[in-house]
N, C-alpha and C positions, 0 to 999 in steps of 0.2 A: 116518958119517952124522950122528952127534950133533954132531961138531965143525963140520961144514959147516952144520948147522942153526943152531948158535949164532952162526956167522959171518954167516949171512944175517940173523939177528935184529939183530945190531949194525949191519949195513949199512942195514937198514930204519929203525932209530932215527936213524942219522946223516942219512939222506935226509929224514926228517920234520923234524928239527931245521933242516936247510938250508931246507926250504920255509917254516918258521916265520920264519926270518930274512928271506927274500925278500919275504914278505907274501902277500896274498890272490892267488889264481889269477885270471888274466884270463878274463873270460867270452868267449863267441863274438864275434868281431869285434874282439878286442883290448881291450875296455873292462873296467876293473877293477870287480868287484862291490863295492858299498858297502852295509854292513849298515844297515837302517833304524834310525832313532833315535826315541825317544819321550819324552814328559814328560806329567805330569798337571797340568792347569790348575786355576784356583781355582773352577771350576764342577764339578770332580771328573771331568772328561772326560780320557781318555788320548788324546793327539794323537800320531800316528805320521807321520813324514816319511821318504820314500825316501832322502833325502840332506840334509845341513845346508842350512837356508834361506839363500839368497843374495840374495833380493829380499823385503824386509820392509816392511810398512806398519804404522805405529803410530797408534792412534786417540785418543791423549791425550798431553799434554806429559810427564807422569810416565813413561809407557811409553817415550817417546823417550829420556829420561834413563836408564832402566833398560837399554835396549839398548846405549846408548853405554857405560854402566858395565861391561857385559859384554864390551866390546871389539869389538862388532859394529856400531858406528855406520855404517860404510861400506856395510852391507847395506840401510839404510833408503832406500827409493825414494819414500816419501810419508809425510807426517805432518800434524798439525792446525795450525790457524792460530796457536796460542799456543806452539808448540814452539820455544822460544828458547834452550834450553840443552842442551849446551854451544854455543859460538859456531858450530861447524860445522853445528848443527841448523838454523840460520837459512837455509841455502842449499838445504834439502830442499824439493821441491815440496809444495804444500799441497792437502789433499783435504777441506777443510771444518773443522768444529769439533764440539764435543760436541752442539750443538743440531741440526746438519744436516751430513750427510756427502754428498760427491759420489760416489755409489755407482758410476756409470758410469765415472768416472775411476779409481777404485780398481780396478775389474775390468780396465780397459784397461792398467793398470800390470803386470798379470800377476804379482802377488806370490805366492811360495810359502808365505808366512806372514803373517797379519793379526793383530796383537797388539791385544787389545780391553780397554778399561776396563770391567770386568764390570758395574757398576751405573751407569756414567756414559754409555754409548752406548745409543741407542734400539734396542729389540728388533726393530722393523720393519725398520730399515736393516740390522741385523746379519743378519736372516733373508734379505734380498735378497742380501747379500754371500755368505752361505753357499750359497744356492740357485744362485749362479753357479759353484759348485764350488771356492771358495777355502777354505783351512784357517784356522779361527779358534782363537786361543789366548787365553783369558780370564785376566786378571791383576787382582787388587785386594788388595794387602797391607793387612790390617786390624790386624796386630800388628807391632811393630818387627822381630821375627825374620823375618817374612814378606818383608821387603825384600831381605835377603841371599839368601833362597831363590829369589826371583823372578829376581835377577841370575844365579844359577847355572843355573836352568832355561832362561832365554833364551840364555845362553852355550852350553848343551848343544845347543839346537835350531838354533843358527847355526854350530856347529862351533868355538866359542871357549871350550872348557871350562877350559883352564888360566888364561886371563886372567880369566874370570868367577869362578873359585874364589878367585883372588888378591884380586880386588876385594871379593868377599863377605867374605873373611877380614879384610880391612882395616876394612870397615864394622863387622863384629861386634866387632873389637878396640876401635874408637873408642867404640862404645856401651857396651861392658863397662867401659871406663875411667871413663866418666861414671857408670855404675851403681855401681861400687866407691867412687868419690869421694863419692857422696851416699847410700850405704847406711845410714848412721847419722845423717844430717842431720835437723835439727829439722823436723817436718812443717809444710807451709804449705798452708792452704786456698786452692784456686784455682777461680775461675770463668773458663772459656775461652769467649769469645764468638765464635761462628762468624758470626753475622749479627745486626744490631740490630733490624731491622723486616721480618718478625717476629723476635722474640728466639729465637735458636737456640744450642745448645751441643753438647758431645760426651758420649756415653754411655760405658759401660764397655767396649764392644766396638769403639771407634774408636781408630785408631792414635795420635791426639794424647793420649788418656787414658794410653796406654803411656808417652808422652814425659813427661807430668806426673809419673807414678809413678817413672819412671827418675830424675828430679831430686829425689825425696823429697817431691813435692807430693801433695796429696789433692784430687782432682776432687770438688767439692761435689755434682755430679750423677752420680757414678759408679754410683749405684744404678739408673740408667735404662738399659734394654736397647737402645733404638733407637740407631743410629749417630749421628744428628744430631737429637736431640729438641727440640721446642718447649718453652720454659719461660716463666714469667711474671716480670715485674719483682719482684713481691711475693715469689716463691720465692727469687730471688737475694738480696734484702734479708734474708729470713729465714735464709738460709744464711750470711750475713755473711762472704764470702770475704776473705782477707787480701791477695790479689792478683787483679786482673782483667786478663786477657790476650786480645788479639785478633790477627788477621793483617792485614798491610798488603797490600791487593789492588791497589795502584796501580802496581805494577811497579817500586817503588823498590829500590835496591841495599843500603840500610842493613839490617843483620841484626837489630838490636834498638834500639828507641827507647822512651824513658820519657816518660810524660805523656799527656794526652788527645789523641785523634786525630780532631778534628772531631766529627761526629755519632756516630761509631762508639763512642767511649768517653766523650765529654763528657756524655752523658745521665746518667752515674752521679754527676756532681758535685752534683746536687741531693739526693743521698742522703748527706748529710755524716756520718751515723753509721756508715757502712760502714767496716770496718777498712782495706780497700784504698784508700778515698778519704781517710781520715784520715792514712794513711801516705804518700799520694801514689804508691801502688804500682799504677799503671796502665801497662801495657806493650803495645807493638806489635812483633810479630815479622815478618820478611820472609815474605810469603805463599807465595812459591815454595819456600822452605826448609821451612816448617812444614806447609803444606797439601797439597803434592804428595806422593804416596805413593811417593817415589823415593829415590835415594841421598843427596840433599841433606838428608834428614830428620835426618842426624847433625848438620848445621849448625843446623837448627831446634832440636834437642834441646840443643845447647850454649848457644844463646841463651836457651831456657827455663830452663836451670839457672842461668845468670848472673842472670836476673831473680829467681828464687827465692832465690839467694844474697844479692842485694841486700836482700830483705825480711828474711832471717835476721840479716844483719849490722846493719841499721838498728834492728831490734827489740831486739837485744841492747844496742846503744849507748844507746837511749832508756830501757831498763829500769834503767840504772845510776843 
């Protein structure tokens, strides 16, 4: 009896191993049961889907880029008017922009996931979309490390885990290379101009502040908590930045340009005593690369680092 019992146990273990190799048992009707998948969004909500999302709507250009980076671009059935990257994004149907969304069209698309720009989309329209029974996943990377995490979560929710992990690892490696390269670089005081009228900059909790610090820069307004605080011209003059940098919002393809950019930076030329003006260290970075909280932030960071390296090199040359 003992021998037969041992043999039965072995047979049972073999059978269980065989079932594991075959995969999940089919449910009634021959359909394979798929385990639910979940992820926590940037609003702290746990989003659960019965199966990977195959119809996705993105409500900001950066979100479109993040989904493509995760390898799930083919799942996007609707995006906003400025969703222009990568090239395949230009063919996706439009559902409005950050100022106004076509809620009826979004609902008619029957997406199983709507990816939301957390602080960029209006709460009223988001409420209407959610009331229609659609699932919202809110994303807003505020630190550089958040971008890779966003790619991984979107890859998970769309069933593209492997590709998303690879893309996230590549992005982290590129940023880490820049960080190591500038770990002991001479500090450069930076004023980053988000807007000229009213004059706006970035505080310590904004992702561009992370980019400045990655390159060995010192944001002269890093002590401010708001993401995009208002500042005065007098405060900038008092801070005496060694570099003044802004974003090109005209849609140009040039990654980095040196010199005044019309009204955006030319306003500083009247303050000849500023270190940035005396040195000619006024820079414009491609807006899509530096301002979108997406995978191209690594390109924006590389441009920022090149600008600050200019300042260091020329200051060293002039001090000889």
